[in-house]
N, C-alpha and C positions, 0 to 999 in steps of 0.2 A: 626399609623394604627392599631396596636394591640387593642387599646382602642376602636376604631371605630368598628372593627370586633366583639369585645366582646359585645358591646351594641346593635349592629344590631342582633346578635344571641339571646340576651335576648328579644329583640323586637319580633322576630318571634316566640319564645317560648310562650311569653305571649299571642299572638294572638290565640293560640290553647288551652290554659288552660281553663278548664271549671269553670270560675269564673263569678261574677255578673258584667257585663260591662254595663255602662249606662252613661247618661249625667252628666256633672260636677255639675249640680244642677237640681232639679226637677221643672223647670220653663218652660215657653214657649219660651225661647231662649235668653232673654236679658242679663242674667248674664255672657254671654261669648261674648258680643258685645262691641267694642270700649273701652271707659273709664272704663267699668264695668268688663273687662276680669280679670281673676286671673293671678298671677305670671307675672306681667308686668316688662320688663327690665328697669333698672335705672342705668346709668353709664355715668357721665359727662366727664370722661376722654377719652372715646372711642366714636367716632362718630357712632351714632345709624343708622343702615340702615333701613329706614322706609318701604321699599318694602319687603314684605315677603310672603311666602307660608307655610301653615301648613296643614298637613294631619293627621287626627285622626281616630281611629277605636274603636268601642266598641260593646260589646254584653251585652244586658240588660235583667234582669228578673224583673218582677213586683210583686205586691201583689196577682196577679192571676197567671194563668199558662202561660201567654203570654211571649214569648222571643222576644227581639228586637235587630236587627243588624243594625248598622249604619256606613257608611263611609262618612266623611265630608272633603271637601276642603275649607280652610279658606284663602282667598287672601286679602292682604293689599297693597294699592298703595299710595305712598306719592305724594301729589299735590305740596307741597313745605315743608319748614322746620317746619311749624306749623300745616299743614292740611293733613289729610290722609283719605282714603276711604276704607271700608272693605266690602267684599262680601263673604257670607258663603253659600255653596251649599252642602246639605246633600242628600245622597241616603239611604233610609230606607226600611227594610224588617221586617215583623213580622211573628211569627209562634205560634199557640196556639190551644186550644181545639175547637175553632169555625172555624178555617181555617188558610189560609196564605194570606198575602198581600205583595206587594213590589212596590216601585216607588220613584220618585224624591220627596223629602220633601220640606217644606217651605223654600224659599230663603230669606236670611237676607241681608239688605243693611244698611250701617252705615257710617256717616260722623263724624270725630273726629277732634277737634281743640284744640291745646294747648293755653289756654287763659292767663296763667301766668307761668313764669319759672324763677328760680334762680339756683344757684349752688347747693342748698340744697334740693329743691323740685320742683315738677311740678303740675299744676292744669289743667286738661283736661275736655272738654265738648263733649258729643256725642249726635247726633240726627239721628234716623234711623227708619226703617220700616221692617216688615215681610210681604212677599207676598205669598199667598196660591197657591199651585200647583194643588189642586182639592177642591171640596166642602165638603170633609170629609164625603162622602156618600157611601163609599165602602161597599159591601154586600157579603154574602156567600149563594149560592143557594136561592137568593131572599130575604134573611133575613138580615136586617141591622146589621152591626158590631159595637161593642162599640168603643169608642175613642181610647182604647188601641191598636186597630188593624189599625187605620187610619194612612196613611202616611202624612196627612196634618191636621192642626188644622182648616182649612177652613175659616180663618178670615184674614182681613187686619188689621195689628197692627201698632200703633205708639209707638216709644221708645225714651226716653231721659234719660241722666245720666251725672253725674259729678264725678270726682275722684281727690283725693290728693295722691301723691306718693312721697316718698323719699327713701333713701337707705334701711331703715328698715321697713317702714310701707306703707300699701295701704288702704285707706278708699274710698269707692265708694258707691254711691246711685243712684238708677234709678227707672223709672216708665214705665210700659207697659200697653197700653190700646187697647182692641179689639173693632173695630168700628161696627162690624156686627155679626149676628148670623150665624152659619154654617148650613149645610143641612143634618146633621146626623139625623137618624130616630130611633135610638136604644131606646127601652123601654123593660122592663122585659117581657111583654106579647108578644113581637115580636119573642121570642124563646120558644113557648109553648110546643114543643115536645122534648126539651132537657132533658136528663135523670135526671139531678139534678137542680131543680129550685133554690135551696139554692146557688149553684155555680153561676147561672145566675145573682143572685142579688148581687154578689160581684162586678159587674160592675155598675158604676154610670149611671143612666138614663141620656141620652144626646140628647133628641129629640129637634132639632133646638136649640142647645146649644149656649148661649152667655156667654162667660167667663167674670168674674169680673176683675177689674183693679188690677194689682200687683205693689207693691212697694218693692224694695229690698235694703239691706244694706250689703256691703262686708267689713269685718274687717280682715286684713291679716298682719301677722308678717313675714318679710323676713329675711332669714339668707343667705347672699351672700358670696360666696368664689370665687376663681379664675375660676374654671370650674363648680362648683356645686352650685345650688341654691335650698334652701328648704323654703317652706312657710307653715304656720299653720294659720287657720282662721275660722271664723264663717260666715255663709251666711243665715240670716233670710229673708224670703220673706212673705210679708203680703198681703193677698187678701182683698182689702178694701171693696168691695161690693160683694154680694152673686151671684154665678152663677145662670143663669136663663134658664129654659127650657119651651118648648111649649107642647101642647097636640094635638093629631090628631083629636079630636072631636069638637074643637072650636078654636077660636082665643085667648083664655085665656092663659096666661103665669104664671109660678110658679117660685118663688125664692127658692133655696135649702138652708135650714138653716145651714147645716153642711159644705157647700162648701164655707166657708169664714174663715178668720183668718190666724193664723201664721203657716208657715212651716219653719223649720230651720235645717240646716245641719252643721256639722263640716267638714272642708275641709283641706286637706293637699296635697302639691305637692312636687315632687323631680325632678329637672332637671339637665341634664348634657350637657355642651357645648363642642362640638368637636373642635370648633374654634369660632371666633367672628361672623361667618355667620350661623352656623348650630348647631343643638342639638336635644335632645329628652326630653320629659317631661312625667312624670307619675302623675296622680291625683287620690286621694282616698277621698271619701266622705261618711259620715254616717249620716243618718237622726236622729235628736234628737227630733224634734217635727213634727208631721204630722197632716194635716187636716183630719177630720173624713171621709169626702166625697170628691172624686176627679173625677167628671164626665168627665173632660178633658183628663183623661188617663195619666197624667204626674207624677203620684206618683212613687217615687223610695225610697227604703230603704237603699241600699248600692250602691255606684257607684265607678267604676274604668275606667279611660280613659288613653290611651297611644297615644302619638302624636310625629310627627317629624316635625321640622320647619327649614326653610332655608331663610335667609335674603340676599338680593342682591341690 
């Protein structure tokens, strides 16, 4: 009980520390879904409880002045010994120089199947989707807000991935594709009265944005002990094709040359299990490679996430 009280106290303290809290990766969500999740459990000696609930909190800062606050409920349901279903429900609030927004963020649904299993390793496959909760068209005093302020990406996405996991290693790869453009209307000239136009241009133009397709690779080394689990890894995400925006003056669309290519982070986690059912996890990530332009507002430099999970 003393250990539980100690870690709960640390949890509460971390929630109020003025640090950079953000997503586990600067992506549109798929690197924390199904087979692509970090720090996955692997123990053939203890029956894994596939039904679980995880609650995570973060406070994020971006390359602009925007601060992002998110609470996420991550629910997993076992269908049988080989199949599970995941639902992620985030609530997001933003605060910055252009104003404040808040609301339910995009909902993630993911089906995962264990396609091969031995005593030494597992291979899992996931198929999922992200459902927008609005059209990414929030505004302030009639002026459209950049994507950094939006509570939704405004697109229906398809996600697929596969992972190999054993006691020491996790290798995962996945793809995410957005099917539609959103209804965001932000361009630099939509904020003509803002005191600093140089600051306005720090935000990527996102008029009727259609994101490019992302491919990810997770390479993770695990160090597993009786109650403590530590991971170190790399998370490269490559945007295969250029993001695309429209123009209010015609039907012509433009591809953004710098909104393509590699973004890569170094990721580390440290977890403590109170027992076989519950525990806490801390994640830290630091961006190594960043795309020059990020009209989708997903750019992060440093990330920290704290979560509590319960398996039943």
